Structures are given as structure tokens and as C-alpha cells.
C-alpha positions in Angstrom: 83.6 98.6 134.1 85.0 100.8 136.9 87.3 98.0 138.0 88.7 97.6 134.5 89.5 101.3 134.3 91.2 101.2 137.7 93.2 98.1 136.6 94.2 99.8 133.4 95.3 102.9 135.2 97.3 100.9 137.8 99.0 99.0 135.0 99.9 102.2 133.3 101.3 103.7 136.4 103.3 100.5 137.2 104.6 99.7 133.7 104.9 102.9 131.7 108.1 104.2 133.2 109.8 100.8 132.8 108.5 100.3 129.3 109.6 103.7 128.2 113.0 103.3 129.8 113.4 99.9 128.0 112.5 101.5 124.7 114.8 104.4 125.4 117.8 102.0 125.7 116.8 100.4 122.4 116.2 103.6 120.3 118.5 106.0 122.1 116.0 108.8 121.9 113.6 110.0 124.7 110.9 111.3 122.5 110.8 108.2 120.2 110.9 105.9 123.3 107.8 107.7 124.8 106.0 107.5 121.5 106.6 103.8 121.2 105.6 103.1 124.8 102.4 105.3 124.4 101.6 103.5 121.2 102.0 100.1 122.9 99.6 101.1 125.6 97.1 102.5 123.0 97.1 99.2 121.2 96.6 97.4 124.5 93.6 99.6 125.4 92.1 98.7 122.0 92.3 95.0 122.9 92.0 95.3 126.7 89.3 92.7 127.2 91.0 90.2 124.8 94.5 90.3 126.2 95.3 87.7 128.9 98.8 89.0 129.8 98.9 92.8 129.4 102.5 93.1 130.5 103.7 90.6 127.9 101.5 92.2 125.3 103.0 95.6 126.0 106.6 94.4 125.6 106.0 92.4 122.5 104.1 95.3 120.9 106.9 97.7 121.9 109.5 95.4 120.5 107.7 95.2 117.2 107.4 99.0 117.2 111.1 99.4 118.0 111.9 97.0 115.0 109.7 99.2 112.8 111.6 102.2 114.0 114.9 100.6 113.2 113.7 99.7 109.7 112.6 103.2 109.1 115.9 104.6 110.3 117.8 102.2 108.0 115.7 103.2 105.0 116.4 106.9 105.9 120.1 106.2 106.2 120.1 104.4 102.8 118.2 107.3 101.2 120.7 109.7 102.7 123.7 107.7 101.5 122.1 107.5 98.0 121.6 111.3 97.9 125.1 112.0 99.3 126.6 109.6 96.7 124.6 111.2 93.9 125.7 114.7 95.0 129.4 113.5 95.1 129.1 111.9 91.6 127.5 115.2 90.3 130.4 117.2 91.7 133.0 114.9 90.3 131.4 114.9 86.8 130.9 118.6 86.8 127.5 118.1 85.1 125.3 115.2 85.9 123.0 113.3 83.6 119.7 114.8 84.7 117.6 112.8 82.3 116.0 110.3 84.8 115.8 112.8 87.6 114.1 115.4 85.3 111.8 112.7 83.9 110.7 111.7 87.4 110.3 115.4 88.4 108.1 115.9 85.3 105.7 113.2 86.3 102.3 114.4 87.5 102.3 114.7 91.3 99.8 111.8 91.6 102.4 109.6 90.0 105.6 111.4 91.2 105.0 111.1 94.9 104.5 107.3 95.0 107.5 106.8 92.6 109.8 108.9 94.8 108.7 107.1 97.9 108.8 103.6 96.5 111.9 103.8 94.2 114.0 106.5 95.8 113.0 106.3 99.5 112.8 102.5 99.3 109.5 102.3 101.1 107.2 99.2 100.7 103.9 99.7 98.9 101.9 99.5 102.1 104.0 102.4 103.7 103.6 104.5 100.6 99.9 103.9 100.6 99.7 104.8 104.3 101.7 108.0 103.8 99.7 109.1 100.8 96.3 108.0 102.2 95.6 105.7 99.3 94.8 102.1 98.9 97.7 99.7 98.1 96.0 98.8 94.8 95.9 102.5 93.8 99.6 102.9 94.7 100.5 99.9 92.6 98.4 101.2 89.7 100.1 104.7 90.0 103.6 103.1 90.1 102.7 101.1 86.9 101.4 104.3 85.2 104.6 106.1 86.3 106.8 103.4 84.8 104.9 103.4 81.6 105.2 107.2 81.3 108.9 107.1 82.1 109.3 104.3 79.5 107.5 106.3 76.9 109.6 109.4 77.6 112.8 107.4 77.5 111.7 106.3 74.0 111.1 102.7 74.9 114.8 101.9 74.8 114.9 100.2 78.2 113.4 96.8 78.7 113.7 96.9 82.5 111.4 98.8 84.7 112.8 101.8 86.6 
């Protein structure tokens, strides 16, 4: 056991700076790079006895985490563009049509939060579930309930789901 701890410590000392530097070049942010490198090592420690090639495992794990980071950043950029566009349209119209926005805001918090995260932040159900600390099935049921409430409040005039 002592030799495994020593091996893990030596691996960390040898690879962490290179791995963090590699991540830094990919994400262009020191803090995020260190978070990704640390998470890769944390995942390695959890599987330490099962991983045959720790160095390869670290880089593949870090690459996957970098890709997740890029996806998250893209979702945030899309949401920001959506909000910016919405604000521009509101200013051009003078008064916006607040009906959908007000209807979503009027949903109970239990339904509003998943609806905002799923439909407006464009997050997948599994991410919404993780953020809210709920099961995916619960989030799907909440989204269904939110759609039904919105449909009822819109008077059933829309055949498509929001």
C-alpha cells in the first residue's frame, strides 16, 4: 500500500505541471486548467488499481473535461446571445410581448427552474438534474408539468410544446 501511495505521489509531481499547462493552452484560463487537471487526478485516484496506463488515462480524462468545458462555454455564449438579442428586440419594439416570459416566471419554482435551465439555458436533462440535485426522471416529469401548465395558461392555442 505504501508503494502505491509513493507511486501516486511521484506521478502527481511528475505529471501535474505538464497536464495543467496542457489544459491551460486549451482553455486559456489558469484556474479552469488547474481545476481540470485536479479533477483528472481525482478520477485517476478513484480507479488507481484498475488503470494500466495512468499517464494516458490522465490525458484522455483531461481532454474529455476540456471538451465538457468548451460545451458549457458554448451554451453560455448562446444563452448570452439569446438574452442580448431579446433585449435588443425589446428596445426596438418599445414594449415587448411579455406573455411567455411572464408565464414562465409565474410557474412554481419547482417547475420554473428546470424549464429555464432546459429551454432557455439549453442544458441537457442530465445537467439540469445534476444542477438541481434531482433524478433525470423527476426533471422530465417537471418539464412535462411545466409544458402542460404553460399550454393551459396560453389557452391551448398552441399545438407545439414550448
